[in-house]
C-alpha positions as CSV (number, residue, x, y, z in Angstrom):
1,M,-8.9,-1.6,-20.1
2,S,-9.5,-2.5,-23.7
3,V,-7.1,-4.9,-25.3
4,A,-6.4,-5.9,-28.9
5,H,-6.7,-9.6,-28.2
6,R,-7.6,-11.8,-25.3
7,P,-4.4,-13.0,-23.7
8,D,-3.5,-16.5,-24.8
9,R,-1.2,-18.3,-22.3
10,T,-0.7,-21.2,-24.8
11,E,0.8,-18.8,-27.3
12,L,3.1,-17.2,-24.7
13,G,3.9,-20.6,-23.1
14,S,5.4,-21.9,-26.3
15,R,7.9,-19.0,-26.2
16,V,9.2,-19.1,-22.7
17,R,10.9,-21.7,-20.5
18,G,9.2,-20.6,-17.3
19,A,5.6,-21.3,-16.4
20,V,2.8,-19.1,-17.7
21,L,-0.1,-18.9,-15.2
22,A,-3.7,-17.7,-15.6
23,P,-6.1,-17.0,-12.7
24,G,-7.1,-20.2,-11.0
25,D,-4.0,-22.1,-11.9
26,A,-2.2,-24.1,-9.2
27,G,0.5,-21.8,-7.8
28,W,-1.2,-18.6,-8.8
29,D,-1.8,-17.3,-5.3
30,E,1.8,-18.0,-4.2
31,E,3.2,-16.4,-7.3
32,I,1.3,-13.1,-7.0
33,A,1.7,-12.8,-3.2
34,P,3.9,-9.8,-2.3
35,F,5.8,-9.4,1.0
36,N,3.8,-6.3,1.6
37,A,0.2,-7.5,1.2
38,I,-1.2,-3.9,1.1
39,G,-1.7,-4.3,-2.7
40,V,-3.2,-7.4,-4.2
41,H,-2.2,-8.1,-7.8
42,R,-4.9,-9.2,-10.2
43,P,-3.0,-9.6,-13.5
44,A,-4.3,-11.3,-16.6
45,L,-1.3,-13.6,-16.8
46,I,1.9,-14.3,-14.9
47,V,5.2,-15.3,-16.4
48,A,7.5,-17.1,-13.9
49,A,10.7,-16.1,-15.6
50,E,13.7,-18.4,-15.4
51,R,16.0,-16.6,-17.8
52,R,16.5,-13.3,-19.6
53,E,14.9,-14.7,-22.8
54,D,11.7,-15.3,-20.9
55,I,11.5,-11.7,-19.9
56,E,12.2,-10.6,-23.5
57,E,9.4,-12.8,-24.9
58,A,7.0,-11.7,-22.1
59,V,7.6,-8.0,-22.9
60,R,7.2,-8.6,-26.6
61,Y,4.0,-10.5,-26.0
62,A,2.7,-7.8,-23.7
63,A,3.4,-5.0,-26.1
64,G,1.7,-6.9,-29.0
65,H,-1.4,-7.5,-26.9
66,R,-1.5,-4.1,-25.3
67,L,-0.9,-5.4,-21.8
68,P,0.9,-3.2,-19.3
69,V,3.8,-4.9,-17.6
70,A,4.5,-5.3,-13.8
71,V,7.6,-6.9,-12.2
72,Q,7.9,-8.6,-8.8
73,A,10.9,-10.1,-7.1
74,T,10.0,-9.9,-3.4
75,G,7.1,-7.5,-3.3
76,H,8.4,-5.2,-0.6
77,G,7.8,-2.1,-2.6
78,V,4.3,-2.6,-4.0
79,A,2.9,0.6,-5.6
80,T,0.1,0.1,-8.1
81,P,-1.4,-3.4,-8.2
82,A,-0.9,-5.1,-11.5
83,D,-4.6,-5.3,-12.4
84,G,-5.3,-6.6,-15.9
85,G,-1.7,-6.6,-16.9
86,L,1.1,-9.1,-17.3
87,L,3.1,-9.8,-14.1
88,I,6.7,-11.0,-14.6
89,S,7.9,-12.8,-11.5
90,T,11.7,-12.7,-11.3
91,R,12.3,-14.6,-8.0
92,R,13.8,-17.6,-9.8
93,M,16.5,-15.5,-11.4
94,D,18.5,-15.1,-8.3
95,A,22.1,-15.8,-9.2
96,V,24.8,-13.7,-7.5
97,A,28.5,-13.5,-8.3
98,V,31.4,-11.5,-6.8
99,D,34.6,-10.4,-8.4
100,P,36.8,-9.7,-5.3
101,V,39.7,-8.2,-7.3
102,A,37.5,-5.6,-9.1
103,R,35.2,-5.4,-6.0
104,I,32.2,-5.8,-8.2
105,A,29.0,-7.9,-7.6
106,R,26.5,-9.0,-10.2
107,A,23.0,-9.8,-9.1
108,E,20.2,-11.2,-11.3
109,A,16.7,-9.7,-11.2
110,G,15.3,-11.8,-8.3
111,A,18.3,-11.8,-6.0
112,Q,17.9,-10.6,-2.4
113,W,20.4,-8.6,-0.4
114,H,21.2,-11.4,2.1
115,Q,22.7,-13.4,-0.8
116,V,25.0,-10.6,-1.8
117,I,26.0,-9.8,1.8
118,K,27.0,-13.4,2.3
119,A,28.9,-13.8,-1.0
120,A,30.8,-10.5,-0.5
121,A,31.7,-11.3,3.1
122,H,33.8,-14.2,2.0
123,H,36.1,-11.6,0.5
124,G,36.0,-9.0,3.2
125,L,33.6,-6.8,1.3
126,A,30.1,-5.5,1.7
127,P,27.3,-4.1,-0.6
128,L,25.3,-0.9,0.1
129,N,22.2,-2.9,1.1
130,G,19.2,-1.6,2.9
131,S,17.9,-2.2,6.4
132,S,16.3,-5.5,5.5
133,P,18.4,-8.2,3.9
134,L,15.3,-9.8,2.5
135,V,14.6,-6.9,0.1
136,G,15.3,-7.4,-3.6
137,V,18.6,-6.0,-4.9
138,V,17.2,-4.5,-8.1
139,G,14.1,-2.6,-7.0
140,Y,15.9,-1.2,-4.0
141,T,18.8,0.0,-6.1
142,L,16.7,1.5,-8.9
143,G,15.0,3.7,-6.2
144,G,18.3,5.0,-5.0
145,G,19.0,2.7,-2.0
146,L,19.5,4.3,1.4
147,G,21.1,1.9,3.8
148,P,23.2,1.6,7.0
149,L,26.4,2.8,5.2
150,A,24.8,5.7,3.4
151,R,26.5,8.7,5.0
152,R,29.9,7.2,4.4
153,Y,29.4,5.6,0.9
154,G,26.3,7.2,-0.5
155,Y,23.3,5.7,-2.2
156,A,23.4,2.1,-3.6
157,A,22.6,3.6,-7.1
158,D,25.8,5.6,-6.9
159,R,27.9,2.4,-7.0
160,V,26.1,0.8,-10.0
161,T,28.4,0.2,-13.0
162,R,26.3,-1.8,-15.5
163,I,22.6,-2.6,-16.0
164,H,21.0,-5.2,-18.3
165,V,17.5,-4.1,-19.1
166,V,14.7,-5.3,-21.4
167,T,13.0,-2.2,-22.8
168,A,9.5,-1.9,-24.3
169,E,10.3,-3.4,-27.6
170,G,11.5,-6.6,-25.9
171,E,15.2,-6.2,-26.6
172,T,17.9,-6.3,-23.9
173,R,20.1,-3.2,-23.7
174,E,23.4,-3.0,-21.7
175,A,23.3,0.4,-20.0
176,T,26.6,1.8,-18.8
177,P,28.2,5.3,-18.5
178,R,29.2,4.9,-22.1
179,R,26.4,2.8,-23.7
180,H,22.9,4.1,-23.6
181,A,24.1,6.6,-21.1
182,D,20.7,8.4,-20.9
183,L,19.0,5.2,-19.9
184,F,21.8,4.4,-17.4
185,W,21.3,7.8,-15.8
186,A,17.5,7.4,-15.6
187,L,17.4,3.8,-14.3
188,R,19.4,4.8,-11.3
189,G,16.7,6.7,-9.4
190,G,13.8,6.5,-11.8
191,K,12.7,3.1,-10.4
192,G,10.9,0.7,-12.9
193,N,9.7,3.2,-15.4
194,F,12.0,2.2,-18.3
195,G,12.1,-1.6,-18.5
196,V,12.7,-4.9,-16.8
197,V,16.2,-5.2,-15.3
198,T,17.5,-8.7,-15.7
199,A,20.9,-8.1,-14.0
200,I,22.8,-5.3,-12.3
201,E,26.4,-4.8,-11.4
202,F,27.7,-2.6,-8.7
203,G,30.7,-1.8,-6.6
204,L,31.4,-3.3,-3.1
205,V,33.1,-1.6,-0.2
206,P,35.8,-2.9,2.2
207,V,33.7,-3.4,5.3
208,T,33.8,-6.5,7.5
209,T,32.5,-5.3,10.9
210,L,30.4,-2.5,12.4
211,Y,29.8,-1.1,15.8
212,A,26.1,-1.2,15.4
213,G,22.7,-2.0,16.8
214,G,19.9,-0.2,18.7
215,L,19.3,1.8,21.8
216,F,15.7,1.4,23.0
217,F,14.2,3.8,25.5
218,A,10.8,3.9,27.2
219,G,8.2,6.1,25.4
220,D,8.1,8.7,28.2
221,A,11.8,9.5,27.4
222,A,10.9,10.4,23.8
223,E,11.4,14.2,24.2
224,P,14.9,14.2,25.8
225,V,16.1,11.3,23.6
226,L,14.9,13.0,20.4
227,A,16.5,16.3,21.4
228,A,19.8,14.5,22.3
229,W,19.8,12.6,19.0
230,R,19.0,15.7,17.0
231,D,21.9,17.6,18.7
232,R,24.2,14.6,18.1
233,T,23.5,14.6,14.4
234,E,24.9,18.1,14.0
235,D,28.5,16.9,14.4
236,L,28.5,13.2,13.7
237,P,31.3,11.9,11.5
238,E,30.3,10.5,8.1
239,E,31.3,7.1,9.4
240,M,28.1,7.0,11.5
241,T,24.7,6.6,9.9
242,S,21.8,6.7,12.4
243,S,18.0,7.0,12.7
244,L,15.5,7.4,15.4
245,A,12.1,5.7,15.4
246,L,9.0,5.8,17.5
247,L,7.8,2.2,17.7
248,R,4.4,0.9,18.5
249,L,5.0,-2.9,18.2
250,P,2.3,-5.5,18.9
251,D,2.1,-7.5,22.0
252,A,3.3,-10.7,20.3
253,P,5.7,-13.5,21.2
254,F,8.1,-12.7,18.4
255,I,8.6,-9.2,19.8
256,P,11.3,-8.8,22.6
257,E,9.4,-8.5,25.9
258,P,10.5,-4.9,26.8
259,L,9.0,-3.6,23.5
260,R,5.7,-5.4,23.4
261,G,2.5,-3.4,23.2
262,R,4.0,-0.1,24.3
263,L,5.6,3.0,22.8
264,T,9.4,2.9,22.7
265,V,12.1,5.0,21.1
266,H,14.6,3.1,19.0
267,V,17.9,4.8,18.0
268,R,19.5,2.8,15.2
269,V,23.2,3.2,14.6
270,A,25.9,1.9,12.3
271,F,29.4,3.1,12.8
272,L,32.5,2.4,10.7
273,G,35.0,2.9,13.4
274,T,36.3,1.3,16.6
275,P,34.0,0.3,19.3
276,G,35.7,2.7,21.6
277,D,35.1,5.7,19.3
278,G,31.5,4.5,18.8
279,E,30.9,4.4,22.6
280,K,32.1,8.0,22.9
281,L,29.7,9.1,20.2
282,L,26.8,7.4,21.8
283,A,27.6,8.4,25.4
284,P,25.4,11.5,25.3
285,L,22.4,9.4,24.3
286,R,23.0,6.7,26.8
287,A,23.2,9.4,29.5
288,V,19.8,10.8,28.7
289,A,17.7,8.0,30.1
290,P,18.0,4.3,31.0
291,T,17.7,1.9,28.1
292,V,15.1,-0.8,28.2
293,L,17.2,-2.7,25.6
294,D,20.7,-2.1,24.2
295,T,21.8,-4.2,21.3
296,V,24.7,-2.1,20.1
297,R,27.9,-4.1,19.7
298,E,30.7,-4.9,17.4
299,M,29.1,-7.2,14.8
300,P,30.1,-8.9,11.6
301,Y,28.6,-7.1,8.6
302,T,26.6,-10.3,7.9
303,D,24.5,-9.4,11.0
304,V,23.6,-6.0,9.6
305,G,19.8,-6.8,9.5
306,E,19.9,-6.8,13.4
307,I,20.2,-3.0,13.4
308,H,16.7,-2.1,12.3
309,M,15.1,-5.5,13.0
310,D,12.7,-5.2,10.1
311,P,9.9,-7.8,9.8
312,V,10.9,-11.2,8.3
313,E,7.3,-12.4,7.7
314,P,4.9,-10.9,5.1
315,T,2.6,-8.3,6.5
316,P,0.4,-5.5,5.0
317,Y,1.5,-1.9,5.6
318,H,1.4,1.6,4.2
319,E,4.7,3.4,4.0
320,R,4.8,7.1,3.5
321,S,7.6,9.6,3.5
322,I,8.7,13.2,3.1
323,L,12.1,14.8,3.0
324,L,13.0,17.5,5.6
325,D,15.5,20.3,5.1
326,R,15.9,20.8,8.9
327,L,14.9,19.4,12.2
328,D,14.7,22.2,14.8
329,E,13.1,22.3,18.3
330,A,9.8,23.3,16.9
331,A,9.8,20.4,14.4
332,C,10.6,17.9,17.2
333,R,7.8,19.3,19.4
334,R,5.4,19.0,16.5
335,L,6.5,15.4,15.7
336,L,5.9,14.3,19.4
337,E,2.5,16.0,19.3
338,V,1.3,13.9,16.4
339,A,3.3,10.7,17.0
340,G,4.4,10.7,20.6
341,A,2.7,9.5,23.8
342,G,-1.0,10.3,23.9
343,S,-1.2,11.3,20.2
344,G,-3.3,8.3,19.2
345,C,-0.9,7.7,16.2
346,P,-1.6,4.3,14.7
347,A,1.8,3.9,12.9
348,F,3.9,0.9,13.8
349,V,7.0,3.0,13.0
350,V,7.6,6.7,12.7
351,E,11.3,7.1,11.7
352,L,13.7,10.0,11.1
353,R,16.8,9.0,9.1
354,H,19.8,11.3,9.2
355,L,21.1,12.2,5.8
356,G,24.1,14.3,4.7
357,G,27.6,13.1,4.2
358,A,28.0,11.1,1.0
359,V,24.3,11.0,0.2
360,G,24.4,14.8,0.2
361,R,27.0,14.9,-2.6
362,P,26.6,14.3,-6.3
363,A,27.1,10.8,-7.5
364,P,30.5,10.1,-9.1
365,V,28.6,9.2,-12.3
366,P,25.5,11.4,-12.4
367,N,22.2,9.7,-11.9
368,A,18.5,10.6,-11.3
369,V,18.7,10.2,-7.5
370,G,18.1,13.8,-6.4
371,N,17.0,15.8,-3.4
372,R,20.5,15.5,-2.0
373,A,20.3,18.7,0.0
374,A,17.7,17.2,2.4
375,A,18.8,16.7,6.0
376,F,16.4,13.9,7.1
377,T,13.8,11.6,5.8
378,L,10.6,11.2,7.8
379,T,8.8,7.9,7.2
380,T,5.7,6.2,8.7
381,V,4.9,2.5,8.5
382,S,1.3,2.0,9.4
383,P,-1.4,-0.7,9.3
384,P,-3.9,-0.8,6.4
385,A,-6.6,1.9,6.6
386,G,-9.0,3.8,4.3
387,P,-8.5,7.1,2.6
388,A,-8.8,8.9,6.0
389,D,-5.9,7.0,7.4
390,P,-4.8,9.1,10.5
391,A,-1.1,8.1,9.9
392,R,-1.2,10.6,7.1
393,S,-1.3,13.4,9.7
394,V,2.2,12.7,10.8
395,T,3.9,13.6,7.5
396,A,1.3,16.4,6.9
397,A,2.2,17.9,10.2
398,L,5.9,18.1,9.4
399,E,5.4,19.6,5.9
400,P,6.4,23.1,7.1
401,W,9.9,21.6,7.6
402,G,9.8,19.6,4.4
403,T,11.6,20.1,1.1
404,G,8.3,19.5,-0.8
405,R,9.7,16.1,-2.0
406,A,9.5,12.5,-1.0
407,Y,11.8,9.5,-1.3
408,V,10.4,6.9,-3.6
409,N,11.7,3.8,-1.8
410,F,9.8,4.8,1.3
411,L,6.4,5.0,-0.5
412,T,4.4,1.8,-0.7
413,G,0.7,1.0,-1.0
414,P,-1.7,2.1,-3.8
415,D,-2.6,5.4,-2.1
416,T,1.0,6.6,-2.2
417,V,1.0,6.6,-6.0
418,G,0.4,10.0,-7.4
419,D,2.2,12.6,-9.5
420,A,5.8,11.4,-9.8
421,R,6.9,15.1,-10.1
422,R,6.9,15.3,-6.3
423,L,9.8,12.8,-6.2
424,F,12.2,14.9,-8.4
425,D,13.3,18.4,-9.0
426,P,11.8,19.9,-12.2
427,E,15.0,19.6,-14.3
428,T,15.4,15.9,-13.3
429,Y,11.8,15.1,-13.9
430,E,11.8,16.7,-17.4
431,R,14.9,14.7,-18.3
432,L,13.3,11.5,-17.1
433,V,10.2,12.3,-19.2
434,R,12.5,12.6,-22.3
435,V,14.1,9.2,-21.5
436,K,10.7,7.6,-20.9
437,R,9.4,9.0,-24.3
438,R,12.5,7.4,-26.0
439,Y,12.4,4.0,-24.4
440,D,8.8,3.5,-23.4
441,P,6.6,5.9,-25.4
442,H,3.4,4.0,-24.8
443,N,3.9,3.6,-21.1
444,L,4.0,-0.1,-21.0
445,F,5.8,0.0,-17.6
446,R,3.3,2.0,-15.5
447,F,2.5,-0.1,-12.4
448,N,4.8,2.1,-10.4
449,H,5.3,5.7,-9.4
450,N,4.7,6.5,-13.0
451,I,6.6,9.0,-15.1
452,L,4.4,9.8,-18.1
453,P,6.2,9.8,-21.5
454,G,5.4,13.4,-22.3
455,P,2.8,16.1,-23.0
456,G,0.0,15.5,-25.4
457,L,-0.7,12.0,-24.1
458,T,-3.8,11.9,-21.9
459,G,-6.4,9.4,-20.8
460,P,-6.2,5.9,-22.3
461,E,-3.9,7.1,-25.2
462,R,-1.1,7.8,-22.7
463,R,-0.9,4.1,-21.8
464,L,-1.7,2.0,-24.9
465,P,-0.2,1.9,-28.4
């Protein structure tokens, strides 16, 4: 990459309150380290932002020096490593506030979901967080946000009411349904293509408890359990959101003993109803085979992270996904051929998430989260591998049942970054291109599943002013 001037951290340091780091500085390694170590950032500079003004100055500096900009809060959703660019670390900007009367939460750029969950619970409310409470609020929401309450309340992006974002000229814009409405539409689903979000406001829902947890079965019961779960999804009420995962967890002390070093089947459930009704809904599954572990119980919403039991320590992994328009018997057979017992599948997790319900309906205020007719997501989480990673074969094998699209929040690792057209229907993508051209015509924000700012921009010219 050619640049107009060599980055000068002294110049930038005089304009921001937060630290400006160069390679080799104390704290550099800690600042760039993402939760998912599949992608290692090698930026030219890091700005450890402490306030909105730091982000504005960092973006102005980057634009003036032809440095592309990357943003990191937790690093769960690493796409393209920030090589040669300016990395804005937002983790210090983590304030969270809840208005219990309006049922609105406000989260700064670096806030994590566990902070919002705790703050909202004090008022008998809950956010539409994801499966892991350690994930950053902003990145998750900009990608749509598909969580344990999805079938009842929709995508997290559907509840957003206001976004403060620094766009490519270094100015903060307040995007709402009435102000910068095109930008508001694009940010909710278009991920980080349009600027650096400094704060986001969104609606909360009146949820205090769940009948939720996991049913774990031995791997040799995968066929009947998958069939029973698929049949159950055909008539589940919207109050139940569920998924089924084939797990291959390591033989490690932090893993529950029945799950160590063997294939297990994990049915994850979150039900917004009485425990009695929940037990009736799960009875057909419990009757299929003995469980090796059953964690389903009535729980406070603050324990929502126990449903999926996502990792709490950083680890490298690829995450790939496709959307399915159906899951028939043939699809289930094919999935078990490539990911079941004896398949040699290397993935830690192969998960089907049941969609429909509220995620299948248009958002109350339209946004760029599309593909709402899909019936399931299929996601693999696998260890690092080369271009011939055999975990790819799982999603490839199910493509005949796919919609031809993927879900952006379930795509991590540099080899998942390609043509962003596969994430959106053609009409949505073309509209996103127009918004990109207006707010980031030189593609300053491109360390992501990149939406190019329009035709006629190719090669280096598509990226630099």
